[in-house]
N, C-alpha and C positions, 0 to 999 in steps of 0.2 A: 099403695102404689109400688113400693119396693118389693113386696111379696109377689105382686102380679108380674112385675118385670123379671124378677128372679125365677119364678116358675116358668115363664115363657122362655127365658134363656136356657134353662135346664132342659126343657122339653125340646126346644129347637136344636140344642147341641146334641142331644141323644139321637134325634131323627137324622141329623147331619152325619154323625158317626156311623149309624146303622146303614144309611145309604152308601157311604163311602166303603164300608165293609162289604156290602153286597156287590158293589162295583168291582172291588178287588177280587172277590170270588168269581164273578163272571169272567173277568180278564184271565184269571189263573186257569180256570177249567174250560175255557173256550177252545174248541178244536183248532182254530186258526193259529193258535200260539204254541201248539204241541211241538212243532219242528224246532222252534227257537229254544224251548225249554229242554228238548232232547239234546240239542247241541251244547247247551250250557251245562248240563249235568255231566258231560264227558270231558269238560275242561280240566278238572283235576287229574284225570287219568292220562292225559296226553303226554307225549314225550317232549322234553325241552328242546330237542334237536330239530323239530319240525318248523 
């Protein structure tokens, strides 16, 4: 019983983390988010006076 539950938890956890990783990749490389990422990458280069 313990081995079955442990195996199920390990497999389920792996699938959950793989799905989360794929969702992060989709979010990161989606064209709709490019403008926000382009603005964010310029933040360190901005002048403090603005």
